[in-house]
C-alpha positions as CSV (number, residue, x, y, z in Angstrom):
1,X,4.4,37.0,-10.9
2,X,6.2,33.2,-11.5
3,X,6.9,30.9,-8.6
4,X,10.3,31.8,-7.3
5,X,11.7,28.1,-6.6
6,X,14.9,25.8,-7.0
7,X,15.7,22.1,-6.3
8,X,19.2,20.8,-5.8
9,X,18.5,16.2,-6.6
10,X,20.8,15.0,-3.9
11,X,21.3,10.7,-2.9
12,X,21.0,9.5,0.1
13,X,23.2,6.7,1.7
14,X,20.7,4.4,1.1
15,X,20.0,5.0,-2.3
16,X,16.9,6.8,-1.5
17,X,16.8,10.2,-4.6
18,X,16.3,14.0,-2.2
19,X,14.1,16.2,-4.6
20,X,15.3,19.9,-1.8
21,X,12.9,22.5,-3.0
22,X,12.3,26.4,-1.8
23,X,9.6,27.3,-3.2
24,X,6.8,29.4,-1.7
25,X,4.0,27.9,-3.6
26,X,4.4,24.2,-3.3
27,X,0.7,23.7,-5.6
28,X,2.8,25.6,-8.3
29,X,5.8,24.1,-7.5
30,X,4.4,20.6,-8.1
31,X,2.6,21.7,-11.0
32,X,5.1,22.7,-13.1
33,X,6.9,19.3,-12.0
34,X,4.8,16.4,-12.5
35,X,7.1,14.8,-15.0
36,X,10.5,15.5,-13.8
37,X,9.2,13.9,-10.7
38,X,8.3,11.3,-12.7
39,X,11.5,10.6,-14.4
40,X,12.5,10.4,-11.7
41,X,10.2,7.4,-10.2
42,X,10.6,6.0,-12.7
43,X,14.6,5.3,-12.5
44,X,14.4,4.5,-8.2
45,X,10.9,3.5,-7.2
46,X,10.0,6.6,-5.5
47,X,11.7,9.6,-4.4
48,X,11.0,12.2,-0.9
49,X,10.6,16.1,-1.6
50,X,11.4,18.5,1.0
51,X,11.1,21.7,1.5
52,X,7.3,22.4,0.1
53,X,6.0,22.8,3.9
54,X,2.7,19.9,3.5
55,X,1.7,21.1,7.2
56,X,-2.2,21.2,6.4
57,X,-4.8,18.6,4.2
58,X,-5.3,21.7,2.3
59,X,-2.0,22.0,1.0
60,X,-1.4,18.0,1.1
61,X,-4.3,17.6,-1.4
62,X,-3.5,20.1,-3.8
63,X,0.1,19.2,-4.3
64,X,-1.0,14.7,-4.5
65,X,-3.0,16.4,-7.6
66,X,-0.6,19.0,-9.2
67,X,1.2,15.4,-9.0
68,X,-0.2,11.9,-9.5
69,X,-3.3,13.4,-11.3
70,X,-7.0,12.6,-11.3
71,X,-6.6,11.2,-7.4
72,X,-8.3,7.3,-7.1
73,X,-11.2,6.3,-4.5
74,X,-9.7,3.5,-2.2
75,X,-12.2,0.6,-2.3
76,X,-11.1,-2.4,0.0
77,X,-9.6,-1.5,2.3
78,X,-8.1,-3.5,5.1
79,X,-8.5,-1.4,8.0
80,X,-10.3,2.4,8.8
81,X,-8.9,5.2,7.2
82,X,-10.4,8.2,7.9
83,X,-10.9,11.4,4.9
84,X,-10.0,15.0,6.0
85,X,-10.5,15.9,1.9
86,X,-12.0,14.0,-0.5
87,X,-9.8,11.5,-1.8
88,X,-7.4,12.6,0.6
89,X,-7.3,9.8,3.1
90,X,-5.4,9.2,6.4
91,X,-2.9,6.3,6.7
92,X,-4.9,3.1,7.7
93,X,-5.5,3.1,11.6
94,X,-2.8,0.0,13.1
95,X,-1.5,-0.3,16.3
96,X,1.5,2.1,17.3
97,X,3.3,-0.3,18.7
98,X,3.1,-2.7,16.0
99,X,5.0,-2.1,13.2
100,X,3.2,-2.9,9.3
101,X,5.0,-5.4,7.5
102,X,5.9,-4.3,3.5
103,X,3.7,-4.2,1.1
104,X,2.0,-3.4,-2.2
105,X,-1.0,-0.9,-1.7
106,X,-4.5,-2.3,-2.8
107,X,-2.1,-4.7,-4.3
108,X,-5.9,-6.8,-4.3
109,X,-7.8,-4.3,-5.8
110,X,-8.3,-3.6,-9.3
111,X,-7.2,-2.1,-10.4
112,X,-4.5,-1.2,-7.1
113,X,-2.9,2.3,-7.7
114,X,-0.1,3.1,-9.8
115,X,1.0,5.8,-7.5
116,X,0.9,6.5,-3.6
117,X,1.9,9.6,-2.4
118,X,2.6,10.4,0.9
119,X,2.7,13.8,3.1
120,X,4.6,13.6,6.4
121,X,1.8,16.2,8.8
122,X,3.6,14.8,11.6
123,X,6.6,12.2,12.1
124,X,6.4,11.4,15.7
125,X,8.9,12.0,18.8
126,X,10.4,8.2,18.1
127,X,9.9,5.5,15.4
128,X,7.1,5.6,13.0
129,X,10.6,5.9,9.7
130,X,8.7,3.7,6.1
131,X,11.0,1.9,5.0
132,X,10.8,1.2,0.9
133,X,11.4,-1.8,-0.5
134,X,12.3,-2.5,-4.4
135,X,10.2,-5.3,-5.4
136,X,12.8,-6.1,-8.3
137,X,15.3,-7.2,-5.5
138,X,12.9,-8.9,-3.7
139,X,11.8,-11.4,-6.1
140,X,14.9,-12.2,-7.2
141,X,16.2,-12.6,-3.3
142,X,13.2,-15.4,-3.0
143,X,13.5,-18.6,-3.9
144,X,13.5,-20.1,-7.1
145,X,11.2,-22.9,-6.8
146,X,8.7,-20.5,-4.0
147,X,8.0,-17.8,-7.2
148,X,7.8,-20.2,-10.0
149,X,5.0,-21.6,-7.5
150,X,3.8,-18.3,-7.6
151,X,4.0,-17.4,-11.0
152,X,2.5,-20.7,-11.9
153,X,-1.1,-19.7,-9.5
154,X,-1.3,-16.1,-8.4
155,X,-2.4,-16.2,-4.9
156,X,-5.7,-16.1,-3.0
157,X,-6.9,-13.6,-0.6
158,X,-10.0,-14.4,1.7
159,X,-11.2,-12.5,4.2
160,X,-14.1,-11.9,6.0
161,X,-16.3,-8.7,7.4
162,X,-17.2,-7.8,10.4
163,X,-19.1,-4.7,12.4
164,X,-16.0,-6.3,15.5
165,X,-12.6,-6.7,13.6
166,X,-10.8,-4.8,10.4
167,X,-12.6,-2.9,8.3
168,X,-16.4,-3.6,7.8
169,X,-17.7,-4.3,4.6
170,X,-19.6,-0.8,4.9
171,X,-16.5,0.9,5.5
172,X,-14.4,-0.8,3.2
173,X,-16.7,-0.9,-0.1
174,X,-18.2,3.2,1.1
175,X,-22.4,1.7,1.1
176,X,-25.0,0.0,2.6
177,X,-26.2,-1.8,-0.3
178,X,-25.7,-5.2,-0.2
179,X,-26.2,-5.2,-4.1
180,X,-24.0,-2.5,-4.6
181,X,-21.5,-4.5,-3.3
182,X,-22.4,-7.7,-5.0
183,X,-22.1,-6.0,-8.5
184,X,-18.8,-3.8,-7.5
185,X,-17.5,-7.6,-6.7
186,X,-18.6,-9.2,-9.7
187,X,-17.5,-6.4,-11.9
188,X,-13.4,-7.0,-9.7
189,X,-13.7,-10.6,-9.8
190,X,-14.0,-11.0,-6.1
191,X,-16.5,-13.4,-5.1
192,X,-18.8,-13.1,-2.1
193,X,-20.7,-15.3,0.3
194,X,-23.2,-13.2,2.8
195,X,-23.5,-14.2,6.4
196,X,-25.9,-15.0,8.4
197,X,-25.4,-11.9,10.9
198,X,-25.1,-10.0,8.6
199,X,-21.0,-10.0,7.4
200,X,-19.7,-10.5,4.0
201,X,-16.5,-13.3,3.8
202,X,-15.2,-12.6,0.0
203,X,-12.1,-13.7,-2.0
204,X,-10.2,-12.5,-4.7
205,X,-7.4,-14.8,-6.9
206,X,-4.5,-11.7,-8.2
207,X,-1.4,-12.3,-10.0
208,X,2.0,-12.4,-7.1
209,X,4.2,-11.9,-10.0
210,X,3.3,-8.6,-12.5
211,X,5.6,-7.2,-15.4
212,X,5.9,-2.7,-14.9
213,X,3.2,-0.9,-16.8
214,X,5.7,2.0,-17.6
215,X,8.8,-0.4,-17.6
216,X,8.5,-3.4,-18.1
217,X,11.0,-4.8,-15.5
218,X,8.9,-8.0,-13.2
219,X,8.1,-7.1,-9.8
220,X,7.0,-9.2,-6.9
221,X,3.3,-7.6,-6.3
222,X,1.7,-8.4,-3.4
223,X,0.0,-8.5,0.2
224,X,0.7,-12.7,-0.2
225,X,2.7,-12.0,3.5
226,X,1.8,-8.5,5.1
227,X,-2.5,-10.5,5.1
228,X,-1.1,-13.9,5.9
229,X,-2.6,-15.1,9.4
230,X,1.2,-16.0,10.4
231,X,2.3,-11.8,10.4
232,X,-0.4,-11.0,12.6
233,X,0.3,-11.7,16.7
234,X,0.2,-15.1,18.0
235,X,-2.0,-14.3,20.6
236,X,-3.8,-12.5,18.6
237,X,-4.0,-15.0,16.2
238,X,-5.0,-17.4,19.1
239,X,-7.5,-15.5,20.1
240,X,-9.0,-14.7,16.6
241,X,-9.3,-18.7,15.4
242,X,-11.5,-19.4,18.7
243,X,-13.2,-16.7,18.6
244,X,-14.2,-16.4,15.0
245,X,-12.6,-19.8,13.5
246,X,-10.2,-20.6,10.6
247,X,-12.6,-19.2,8.2
248,X,-13.4,-16.0,10.8
249,X,-9.9,-14.3,10.1
250,X,-10.1,-10.7,9.0
251,X,-8.2,-11.7,5.9
252,X,-5.2,-14.3,5.3
253,X,-4.2,-15.7,1.4
254,X,-3.6,-18.8,0.0
255,X,-1.5,-20.2,-3.1
256,X,-3.5,-19.5,-5.5
257,X,-5.0,-22.8,-6.6
258,X,-6.0,-22.4,-2.7
259,X,-3.3,-24.9,-0.9
260,X,-2.9,-23.2,2.3
261,X,0.9,-21.4,2.9
262,X,3.2,-22.4,5.6
263,X,4.5,-20.3,8.5
264,X,7.8,-20.2,6.8
265,X,7.0,-19.0,3.8
266,X,5.8,-15.9,5.6
267,X,8.8,-15.5,7.2
268,X,10.9,-16.2,4.7
269,X,8.6,-13.3,2.3
270,X,8.6,-11.4,5.6
271,X,13.0,-11.6,5.4
272,X,14.0,-10.4,2.0
273,X,11.8,-7.8,2.7
274,X,13.9,-6.7,5.3
275,X,17.1,-7.6,3.5
276,X,16.2,-5.7,1.3
277,X,14.6,-2.6,3.2
278,X,16.1,1.5,2.9
279,X,14.7,3.6,5.4
280,X,13.4,7.3,4.3
281,X,14.1,10.3,6.8
282,X,11.6,12.8,7.0
283,X,10.5,15.8,8.5
284,X,7.0,17.0,8.9
285,X,6.3,19.3,5.5
286,X,8.1,16.4,3.1
287,X,6.4,14.8,0.7
288,X,7.3,10.4,-0.6
289,X,5.9,9.5,-4.0
290,X,6.5,6.1,-4.4
291,X,5.9,3.7,-7.7
292,X,3.7,1.3,-5.6
293,X,4.0,-1.9,-8.7
294,X,8.1,-1.8,-8.4
295,X,8.5,-0.7,-4.9
296,X,6.7,-1.6,-1.4
297,X,6.9,0.2,1.8
298,X,6.3,-0.6,5.4
299,X,6.4,1.8,8.8
300,X,8.5,0.9,12.0
301,X,6.2,1.2,15.4
302,X,6.5,4.9,17.1
303,X,5.5,6.9,20.3
304,X,4.1,10.6,19.9
305,X,1.8,11.6,17.6
306,X,2.1,10.6,13.7
307,X,0.0,12.6,11.3
308,X,0.6,10.4,7.9
309,X,-1.9,11.5,4.8
310,X,-2.4,9.2,1.3
311,X,-3.8,9.4,-2.0
312,X,-3.9,7.0,-4.7
313,X,-3.4,7.6,-8.5
314,X,-2.0,6.3,-11.7
315,X,-4.7,2.6,-11.5
316,X,-2.6,0.0,-13.4
317,X,-4.7,-3.2,-14.0
318,X,-4.7,-6.8,-12.9
319,X,-3.3,-9.6,-15.3
320,X,-6.5,-11.8,-15.8
321,X,-7.6,-14.6,-13.9
322,X,-4.1,-14.0,-12.0
323,X,-1.5,-14.8,-13.8
324,X,1.3,-12.1,-14.9
């Protein structure tokens, strides 16, 4: 028997397209409409699908697979996640009282996900709004000389994995085998330095501006600001530097030539994100599909129980040598 379903495409005041769906089988509906969803995402950078009733990880996993195809395995996570179903992840462990700055999911990884899917099982009592920022608009809003420098040099991410702060290297790479970690990193352009205490420090060079693989649009695609020491709460940063040293921060970023990025540059980048951001007014059961190259996402602080599941799909290779 055919699944009855109707679709109503509308647009919010902030310009986000919304597909209002009435379907008695969410996975069947999604399986018939992945191309339609992708067409909307190609134009707008994201789409909110309401009425699917995604209230558990089973249904979310089915819809993620129907829309995004083969799911990606997450590697190199910067914060802990749970995995309630294979390749279906919880949102990153991040304090509810702290907003999550705009970023492109795993934009430092190679490959990076080209598509990110979010299922809202519970939005929280107050706050917790997802915000989206168009990467082309961010690029045009940044100072031209700053963009030129990042286009020329790319950016560097340095990380210090330990058991005390952030994700451990076991969590990030999904193995207890150091040789397997070294092999992965060698294959994916990451320098490794094992520490006497068993910790791991890594460094990787990536492009800061890329051309969209489907549209060719130039996009500001990185986590230069989000993973910067200057985005950390000042008290937390001071504590970490005192405890672990400047080279022992769980993560920080630099220009691709190794020069330190000053605080005012990070403030400028985050300010442009905020200027172009648009909120997503979602409810429990909704699906948000985001073009991860075209669109950065952030999250407001919140109160109450919040449960969001994440799927990663459509791997996108990083440009060779960290250049566009």
